[in-house]
N, C-alpha and C positions, 0 to 999 in steps of 0.2 A: 714259387710264387710271383712269377715274371709275368703271367696271363693275369689281367684284371677283368676279363670280361669276353664272352665268347657271342657274339648275335649271328644269325642266320639270314639271308636273303634269299628266302624260296627254299624248294626242295634241294638246291645244289651248290649251296653259296654258304661260307662260314666264314665269319671275320673275328680273327682273334686281337684283342687291344693288348697292348704291353705295357708295362714300367720302364722297359728301355729295351731297344733294339736286340734282337738276339736272332742272327742270320741263318744258325743252325736251326731252328725249332722245327724245322721239316724234317729233319734228321731224325729228330726225338720222336716227332709224331709217327713216322713210320718205322720205327721198331715195334718187335711183338711186347714190348713192355706199354703200348700207347692204345690199349684197347676202348673204344667208346662203350659207355655205359649206357641202357635205355633210362630215360628218367622217372619213367611211368613204375618202373622194376624195383622194388625195395633191397639193399645190398643185400642183408641176409638171403634172399630168395636166389640172388645172381650165384651166391656160392655154393647153393645145394643144387639148381636148375637154372645153370645160365642161357641167353639168350644173345644174339646178334645177327651180324648180318655178312657172315664168313661163308663158307664153300658148305659147311658143316652142321647140322643143328645137332644139339646134346639129347641125347636118349638115357645113357643112366650110367649112375655111378655107384660101385660098389667098393667100400673103401678096403684096401689091401687087396683089393681080386683084379676089378678091371674099370674102363672108362670106354663107354659106347657111344659113337657120332653116326648120323645119317645124313646122308646128300641132301644136300637144301634145296628144293625145288626153285625156287626163289630168289637163288645167287646171283646179284647181279651180273658177274662175267656167263654172258650165253656160250652153252655148251660145256660147261665147268660146274662141278669137279668131274672125273669121269668113273671114282668110285662109288659103289651103294654106301659105303660105312665104312668105319675102321672102329676096329677094338683093342685096346692099348691093356694091354696085361701088366700089373702092376706085380714088379718080386723087387724082393727089399737087398739080393744078395745078387752079384754076379754069377756066382760057379751055378747055382741051379738054372739060372736063367741063359745061361751059354748052351746048358745041355737041352734045355725046351728047345732051344733054338735048330740045334743038332739034331734033334728026334724031328725037326719038321712041325714045330706048334706055332711058330712065326714066321712072318712073309721077313721081317727086319728086326733090327735092334739099333733104333735111332740114339747113336751116342752112347758112352758108357762102357765100349768094350775096351780092355785096358791092353797097350801095347802088348806085354806078355804072353797075353793070351791068345793074340793074332794067329800065332802056331799052332794053338787047337783048330782055330777056323779053317787053316789051310788043308788039317789030316781030317777033324771029323766033318768039315764040310765044303770041301776042294770047289763047288759049283758058287760057292757063296761071294758077292762081289764085295769088299771093303775100302772103306777112305779113312786114311787118317788124317787129323788135322789137331791144330795147336785152338783150343778154345781161349775165351777171352773171359774167363773166369780165375783171375792169377789167386796163387795161393799168399795166404798173408798169414803174420803175427800180429793177432790184437792184443792191445795192450791198454789195462785201463788206468790211465793216469791220474784218477782222482785214488786211487788204493795204494797206501805206503805200505812198501820203499818206492813200487813204480812211477811215485809223484815226482822223481829224483831225475831228471833226465839225461844224467849222466849214466844210471841203472840201464836205461833204455837203448842209450849208446852200445852199452857193452853188448848187451844181447841181439842186436840187431848186427855186431861183427862176429856173433858165435858162427854164422850159419855158409856152409859151404852148398852153395846155391846148386851147382853143377851136380852134388851128390844126389838131391833131391833126383834130377833128370834120370841121372844114371840107375837110381836104384828102382824107381818106378816106372821109369818110361822107356829105359834101354837105350838113354842118352836123349831120345827126341822130347820136343817140346821147347821153351824157350825161355830165357831169362831177361825182365823187363823191370820198369817202376810200375805206377798205376796205370798208365796209359800204356797199351799192348806196343809191343815194341814190333819195329819192321822185321821184313814185309808185309806180314798179315796188318798189320795196326797202321794206321796213318799219322799218328800223333806221338809216339812213342819214340824212347832216347835210342839212338843210334849206341854201338857196344862201348865205343872210345870215351862218349858223352857218358854213358850210364858209369863206367868205371871209376868217375870221380865222386861219385857220390859217396857217402859212409856205408861200408859194408858191402861196397859191390867189387871192388877190388877184388882182383885174382888171385892174389897171394892170401892163400886163406890162412896160413900160420902166420903170418904178418898180424892180419885182422886180429886173430884170436889173441895172439900176444898181447894186443894192444887192449884187447876186452879184459883180458886177466888184471893188467896193470891198474884200470881201472876199476874192478871188482874189491882190488886188494888197498886200493885209496879209500873204498867205501866200506874197507871193515871185514869184508871177506876173503875165504883162501881153502888152501886144500882139508885145512882143521876147522873152517868153519863155513858151510856150504851155505846156499839160499835155498829153502824148501820151500814150493810152491805147487798148486794147482795149475793145469794145462787143460784148458776144458772145449771140448768141440762135440757135433752134433755125429750120434752113433750112425753113420753113413762111410763107406767104404772109403771114397773122394776124400775125407774128411780125416778119417781118423788114419789111415797106413801114412801119410806125412807129417801128423802129429807126433807118432811114434819117432820118425826121424829128427821131427824137431828137438824131441825130448834127450834124444843122444847126442845132439850137436850144444844142446846146453850145459850139458856133463863137463864139456871140456872149458867152460869158464865158471865153474864152482856153483852151479844153479843144477838142483834134482829137482825134476819136474815128475809128480805123479797125474797120469791122464784119468781126466774127469768126461766120462762118456755121458753124451746128452740126448734122450729122447728126443728126435724130431717136433712131436708136438708140443715140447716144454722149452724148444731150443730160443725161439726169435724172442718168446717172452723175456726169455731169463738174460737177452743179451741188453732188449728193451729196456731193464731193470738193471743194467749195467753189474749183473750179479755172478762177476768172475772176476779177475785179476788180470791171466794170462789165456790167450784163444789160437786155436788152428781153424781163421776161419777164411772162407774163398771170399772176393768180392764178385757178385753174382752181375756181369756188366750186362744191360740192354742193348746196347750198340755202342759202336767204337766213336765215341764222341767225349769229348772235356765236360761240357756242360751234364751228361748225364754222370759222368765219374765225380763230379767235385761238389755237383751241386748236391747230389744223393746222399755220398757219405763223406766230406768234409767241411763244409762251410760249418759257420756256429747255429746250431738246431736242428740241422739234417737231419729227418726220420729215419737213417741208417747209419748215422755216425753214432755208432756204436762205441766207443771211446769217450764222447764227449767232447772229444778236440775241438776249442775256440779261439781263432787267433783272425782279429780283424783286418792283420794287413796281409793274410791269407786271402780273406773274402775280397778284399778290393781287388787283387790280384785275378781272381777268379771272374768275377765281374768284368774287369777288362778284358782278359780273354774270350769273354763269351758276345763282346759288342765289336770283337775284332772280324773286320771282312778279309781282310789278308791271308791267308794259310799260312803262309812263313813267317809272320810276325805273329800270327796267333799260335804257332808252335814254339819259337823263343818263350810267350808269355808260359807256357804250358811247362815248358821245360825249368823256368822259374819254381814254379808250385810243385813240382815235383822235388826240387831240390828243398825248398823248406819241408814238404813234409818227409823228406827222407833224414833231414836234420833232427825234427821233433821226435822221430821216432815212437810212434803212436803204433802206427799199422804198416811194418817194413814190409815188402813184396818180398816172396822167397822165390816162385816159379810159376811159370806157367805151362800146364801139364797139356799132353798130347793123349788122345784117344783116337779112337775110330766106330766109326758107324757100318753097319754090315747087314749087306740084304741078299737074296735072292735073284736068279738071274734075270728072273719073270719081271720084277719089280722096275718099271719102266721110267723115265724123264723124272727121277729123282736128283733134287741140285742141292747142294748141302754148302753153307754159308761159309767163310773164310775166317771171319773174324767175332762172331756171335751164336752160341749155342741156342740164345733164345729165338731166334729169327727164322725164315724159311719153313716154316711146318705148315703151312696152310694145306698142304697136298692136292693142290687143284690140279694140278697137273700131271698128279702121278696115274697109271695105271698098270694094268696088269696083262703080262704077256701070257696068259694060262686058260 
């Protein structure tokens, strides 16, 4: 809510009036999550038939089948795009999608190729080009602090101590990926904590058994134990990238006297469920639009934020978020960001578990495709891509 007014000065000039300085506003505007909506088109029409000024124009959307776009002849960048159009086939599961690629149905799979299946691509499509990246979509445990007994910060602390973060990477990603806080860790992330600082946060220490022993002591102090276990539901979206790590979470929580039942929710119902806080514990990634603290903290953690699904509210944290937002010096800003990371880690409402690695694969005739290193939501204009066939 920092922008109070937007005014134009002719066809090629715009002025943003702000409540307080925000040096990194341009970073937010440059991200894939900052589309400019036309004022004369109702939002309901944009959802079914979007229009804009990008390299491609919307043609057709058939739910659960495909999205088609065609070249925009009025695109502002002369000579772009090269492609006449793109068809995005929608497939819910990775296995059938990979088989369709092997059969020559697709030119590329953007994102979503898991590390363990890369060997199948080498065998079934040896000419395919694949690029592995660590996505800026950290997997987290979301806790509802208004739902007893999770309103007890000691219980949340115990839960945060239960996880073997490296095990997530080893089981799901053959060791690839990263461990970090809310901000993506270096080298891909510009604002994340280095490992030696990260390991000082609760639950991030490398001695997993020591962490779990501390967690069991807390649980026993709260009245739980081998003969009195805490039964919970662990909610997550019914999507491979979410449910796979939820299963591992369940096995880790068993180590501290918590028995979790997996609650799979259809995508169409998921976000409204979160907005209603109709959950106790969830396996919920944070979908980061760009590697910048303003995007992360204002969107997910300040009081009343739209995607603050936990309802967490700490006025002192909000002050720190505002302070880092106006800081021009990157090193001073980074120190404030790390303070915020510590406050959030100690609150235990949404501990970050890991950053998954994944791959994009494409046929050798797909040229000039550039993938981003720290966001899966940017770099998909496809204006420079062409087919050499």
